[in-house]
C-alpha positions, 0 to 999 in steps of 0.5 A: 406295586403290582397287584399279583393276586388281583391280576392272577385271579383274572387269569384264572377266571379266564382259563377256568370260567366254571371255577367260582370266584371265591375258590380261585385263590385256593385253587390247585390241580387236585381240586380243579378237574379242568386243570390238565396239562393243556390248561396249565399251558394256557394259564401260563401263556396268559399269565405271561401276556398279563404280566408282560414277561417270558414264562419259563414253563420248566420253572413253573412245572411244579407250580400247581396251585394259585398260591405257588404260581403267585409266589413264583410270579412275585419272585420273578417280579422282584428279581 
């Protein structure tokens, strides 16, 4: 089984290097000042590479937290 949380955590750590590891799984746009539109594109691109899938940016447009992105990934993986 794909460990979405572990692999997604690594993606977040790469895009947001100042974010403490203990805060990654609770991260959201509201509490990560560096999470802007450019960071969102970078994050989604990296996630696509990590998981070997095409990411539809519109599909993830409202996925503005670690948990929301993880849930969308799980849905795509199990679809």
